[in-house]
N, C-alpha and C positions, 0 to 999 in steps of 0.2 A: 670462410666463417669468421664472424665477428664475435668478440667476447666482451660481456658486460659483467658487472657485479651482480646486477639484478635485472630481471625482466618482469614487467607487469603487463598482463594481457587483459585489456579492457579498461576504459577510462570512466567507469561509473563513480558513484559516490564513495566507494571504498578504494578503488584503484587510483583515482586522481590524487587524493591527499597522500596515499601511500607512496606513490612514485615521487612526489615532491619531497616528502620528508626523508625518504631514503637518499635522494640525490643531495639534499642538504646535509645529511649525515656523512657524506663522503663516498657513497655508492655511485659508481657510474651506472646509470639507470637507463633502461629502454622501455618506453611505454607504447604499446601497440594498440591501436583502435581501428576497427574495420569500418565503422560508419560515421558516427558523430561524437564529438568529445562531450562528456557529461552523462552518457548512458541513458537508460530509460527515464530516470527521474526528471532530469532537465528537459529532455526532448520529447518524450511520449507519455510521461506519468505524472508525477506530482506537480510540476510547474505548470504545464498547460492545462491540466484538469482543474486545479484550484483557481487559476486565472479565470476559466470559463464558468466555474461554479459561483465565483464572486459576481459575475455578470448575471447569472440566473437568479441569485439570491436578491439582487436589486430589483429585478423584474418582479419577483414575488412580493417584494416589499411595497413596490409601487401599486400593485393590484390590490393590496390589502391596507394601503395607507389610510383609507377612509375610517378604518376601525380606531385610528389614533387621531381622527379629526382633520386629516390632510386629504383634500379632494384633488386628485391629480388628473383625472380624465383617463383616456384610453392609453394603454401601455403598448408602445410599438417597439418591435425588436429589429435592431440593425445588426443582422448576423455577420455581415462582412466586417463591421467595426469591431464586434466581439473577437472575431478570429484575427484581425489585424493586431488588436491589443495583446492577445495571447501570443501570437507570433513574435511580437516585439519583445516581450518579456523573455521568451524562450531564447531568442537570438542574443539578448543582453546577457543572460546567464551563461550561455554556451561560449560566447565570445570572451567573457571574463575568465571562464575556466581554461579555455585554450590559451589565452594570453599568459595566464599564470604558469601554465606548463612550459610554454616557449621561452618564458623569461627566467626559468630556474636553471642555474648553472649545474652542469653535470647530468642533465636530463634531456634525453633525445625522444621526441614524439614522432612516431612513424605510423602513417595511415595505411592500413592493409589488414588482411586476414591471416591470423596466425594458426598454425597447427603444430603439433608435436611430430618431430621426425626421429626422435630417439630420447634417451635419458638426458634430461636437462638441455635438450636441443629443440629449438623452435624455428620452423620455416615460415616466413612471412611472404605472402603474395601481395604485391602492390601493382600499381598501374605500369610501372617500369619493368616488372619481372619478379623473380623470386630471389630471396636471400635467407641465408641460415644464420642464426645467432645462438649463442650458448651462454649460460650464466650459472653460478653455484646456487642462486636464489631465484625461484620463479614463482609468480603470484598470479593466480587465476581469478579474474573478476569479469567474466564474460556474461553474467546475468541469465535472464530467462526471457522467453518470448511467448505470445499467446498460443495456447494449445487448442487445436481444431478437432472436435470429436467426429467420429465416423457415423454420420447420419445419412441415410439414403436420400439423395437429391440435393444435399448441401453444396456439393461442388458444381451444381448446374446452375446456381443463381449467384449474382454478386452479393457478398456480405461484407460486413466491417468487423474489425477488431478494435480493441481499445487504442491501438496505434493508429489506425486509419480513420476512425470515426471523427476525431477532432478536426480533420481537414475536410469533412463533407461539405459539398457546395451549398446545400440548402437544408433548412430545418426539415427533418423527416415528418411527413403527415402522420404516420403511425409506425413507431419504432418498436419492434419486437426484440426482446433481449433473452438470449439463452444463457442461463446461469443466475444464481442469486448471490454472487460474491459481493464483497465491498465495492469492487470496481463496478459491477453491474448496478448496484443500488445508487452509487454516486452519479454515474452517467445517466441512469434512468430518471432520477430526480432533476438532474441538470436539464435534460431535453424536454421533460414535462413542463418545467417552468419557462422554457423558451417557446412552448406552444405545441409540442408533439403529443399525440396520444401515445401512451407507453404501456406495454404488456410485458411482464417478466415471467419467463417459464424456467422453473427450477426443478430438477429431478429429486433433490434432497427432500426427505419426508417432512422436515420442519424449516420454517423460515428462519434464517440466521441460526442454524442448528448448533454453532459453537457457543452462542450466548445463552444466558438464562431466559426462561420463557417470558417473564414479566418484562424484561428489557426488550426482547425481540418483538413481543406483542405491541409494546408501546411505539416502537418505530414503525411497525407495520401499520398501525392505525394512522400515523402521520402521513405516510406515503399513500395509503388508500384514500385518505381524506383529500389528498391533492389530485386524486383521479387516476392514480397508477393501479393497473390491474395485476395481481400477483397470483400465480399458480404454483403450488408446491406439490411435491410427489407426482410430478407430471413428465411423462416420457414423450419425446418427439419421435414419432415413428417414421415420418417422411416429410420432405419439403418439396414443393412443386412450384415452378415459376408460373405466374399468371400474367395477364395482359398489363395490369397496373401494379404489380408487385409479386407476391407469392402467397401460397397457402401452406399451413402447417397441419399435419395430421397428428393429433395428440391422443395420449391414453392417460386417463386419471381415474383412480378407484375403479378400474376394470372397464370403464366406459371410454369410448372413442368420440372425438369431435374434431371439427376443422375450423381453423381461424384464418383470417387473412390480414396481411399487413403490407406496407410499402418498403420498409427497410429492416435489415436484420443485423444485429450486433451479436457476435459470438463472444461470450465472457465466461467460458467454462473452465478457466484455469490457465496456468502457465507451465511451460516445460523448460528445462535447463538447456542452454546453448552450449552443448558439449559434443554433439555429433560431428561437426565439421573440425572440432579441435583435436580429435583423435587422441584423447588422453591416455588410452591403453598402450600407446607407443612409448610413453614416458614411465609406464608403470603406475599410473594413477587410476585407481579403481573408482568405479561408479556404482550406484545401486540400480535396481531394476527399472527405475524411471529415468536414469541418466544423470542424476544428481552426483556430484563428486563427494566421495566419503572423506570426512575429516575427523580428527580427534578433537579433544577439548581445547587444543592450542591451534586449531585450524590447519594442522599439518595433514597433508594427504598421505597415501600409502607409499609415495615416492619421497625419499629423503631430499630435503631442500625445496620441495614444492608445496605451496600452501594455496588454499582456495578461500575466497571471502565473498560475501554477498549472496544473491539468490541462487547462483550456480551450485552451491553446496547444500541446498535444501534448508528446511527449517523455516523460521519466521521470515517472510519475504517483505521486509520493510527497509526503506532507505536508511533509517537511522541505525538498524541492525548492521547493515553493510558498513556504515561509517564506524560503528564500534568495533567491527571485525578488524578494521585496519589498525585501530589502537591496540588491539590484543596482539596482532602480529608484530607491530613495532616494538612493544615491550619485550616480546620473546626473541626477536631477531637482534635488536640493537642493545637491549639491556639484559638479555639472557633470561628473561622471565623470572618465575613462571606466572604468566597471565592466562586466564582460562575463561571460556564462555560459559562454563558450568555455573548454574545458579543465578546468572545475571537477570535483571528485570527486563521484561519485554513489554513495553508500553506501546500502545497504537491508538490511532484515531481514525474513525471512518468519517469522512467529510460529507455526510449528508447534513441536512438542516432539520432538526438539531443534530449536532455532532455527537457521535458515540465515542467517548474516551474510555479506554480500558486499560487496567493494570492488574497483575496478580491473578489470583484463582477466582473462579466463579463460584457461586453458591452451590450450583449442581455438582461441580467436581469436588467441592469441599465435603458435601454430604456423601458422595460416593466413596470418598476416602475415609469416612467416619470420623472427621475432625469435630472437635468440640467448638462450635461457632455460635456467634450471634449475628443476625442480619438486620440491618436498618435501611429503610428507604424513605425518601422524601420526594413527593411529587412536585414538579417545578411550578405548578400553579399555587403552591403554598409557600413559595419563596418571594421575598420582597422584590428583589431585582427582576425576577421573572414577570411578576405582576406589573411592575412600573414600566417595563419595556414591551410588554405584550408577548414576550417569549415564554409562553407557559407550557409548551409541549415537552413531554419527557419526564425524567425522574433522576434522582441521585440514589445510588445504592452502594453499600459497603459491607464487606464480609470481614468480621472481627474474631480474633481468637478470644474465646470466652474466658480463658484463664489469664493470659498476659495483656489482653486489651490491645494487642498489635493488629494493625490493619492488614489483612491477608490478601485483599483484592477489592477492586472497585469498578463500577460501571457508571459513568456520568453521561446520561443522555440529555443534553441540554445545549443551549446557545453556549459556545465557547466551552463545550464539555471537555475537549482536550486540554485546555489550560487548567481547569479545575482538577482534572485527573492528575496532571503533573505535580500539583501541590501534594496530593495523597502519595504519589510515587516518592517524593522527597521525604515525606513522613515515614514511609515504609523503610527506605534506605537508612534514615537516621534513627530508626527505632523509636519514634515519637508515638506514645500510646494514644488511643483515641480519646481518652478522657482529658488529655492535655490539649488536643485539637479542639475539643468541645469548649474549652475555655480560652483558647487562643484569641488574641485581638487581630481581627481582620478589618480592613477599612470598610466602612458602610457606604453604600449598600452594594457591595460586590456580589457576584455569584458565588465566589469562594466563601463569603461570610456565612452562606447557608450550611457549610460544614458544621458550624456550631450547632445548628438546629438538627442536622442529620444525626450527630452523635449524642445529642441531648436525649434522644429516645432510649438510649441504653439505661437511663435512670428511671424510666417509666415502668 
């Protein structure tokens, strides 16, 4: 048995910087990775999807360039070139991450699958065999993987997940997507713009049920205008293989119908990668879904063992995993107390237009009985939107009626995530909306429209 000062299991966007910084702080650190350095974000998630979304956006721009006086002719898709570019970016990021780990003194990178064999004891299976390691500090960053629902017939047909779809050989003629998550909508619009027919089937009663209705409806209009068919409150009863694809037996509003498609993407959620880890052997408790239980300092139920990123549940975003590692470092190296309680949780859905979100929604604010004011500004009323032809969407903010502090915002717009980030900084800095209303922004940025958004409070 080998002893280290720290063991990090998983090299995602939390585990990688955590391992490097622990090593630089003097901890003899072991980082165990079972598949690819960089985790989901670099290899299967953020990096490859956003690279391909950029290609799809260019295709969409070419098709609509005539609206701006540019006559481009037929738009042709070189799908192999799109994938080559995507794969090149992924390889570049992964290799840089791995090189950074390998060049860090005091850090050992071991490729293999880890599982707990006792308290603060980890057994790692590699190509060469098995070896046991122990450390007083262990950090779990094993992430999550696609969850596959139990639907009769699903196992009898070839289907894709968000991990495998990006390596598909050809553009699907008709792509069905099970689930209405952000991943489903991003990939749906991506392949629609590359030429697929796209049908989204969601069992949730409302489209984007976590968002306010005006925001969700505005995005739905955009997607449907591009030709994407969206079914909500729809149950898949059975899937059956056909000669040229498959058929789905659906039930919506008590009525049954059948639809046929050529390719199927299952995007119905993700589950934690804890089963093979056997956390119970180390005294690490999980919830009913397998997510590791942690306190506000990311400490598990076993002393000295922490969890960060998607494996612990909660907001499943790369930037949250990265912030988790900062929380842990402050508590382990500086003796804290740093906490995840009350931290902002910004996110952006990379549809086009983007949906940038921060803070509370209007729906939740009213459920809580808060004294609020709500302001909205359609993007077709903004100078930058009109000038660029990016008029889809809206800006929306929820404001405390007494303090004039911004409580939340939804920016459905081109570069909506960037505009949202400005409001996040205002919220953190306690800048009231009446100051934002009079703030000088460079003209004519999308951000400048925040002046006009908050000007409505005077009306």
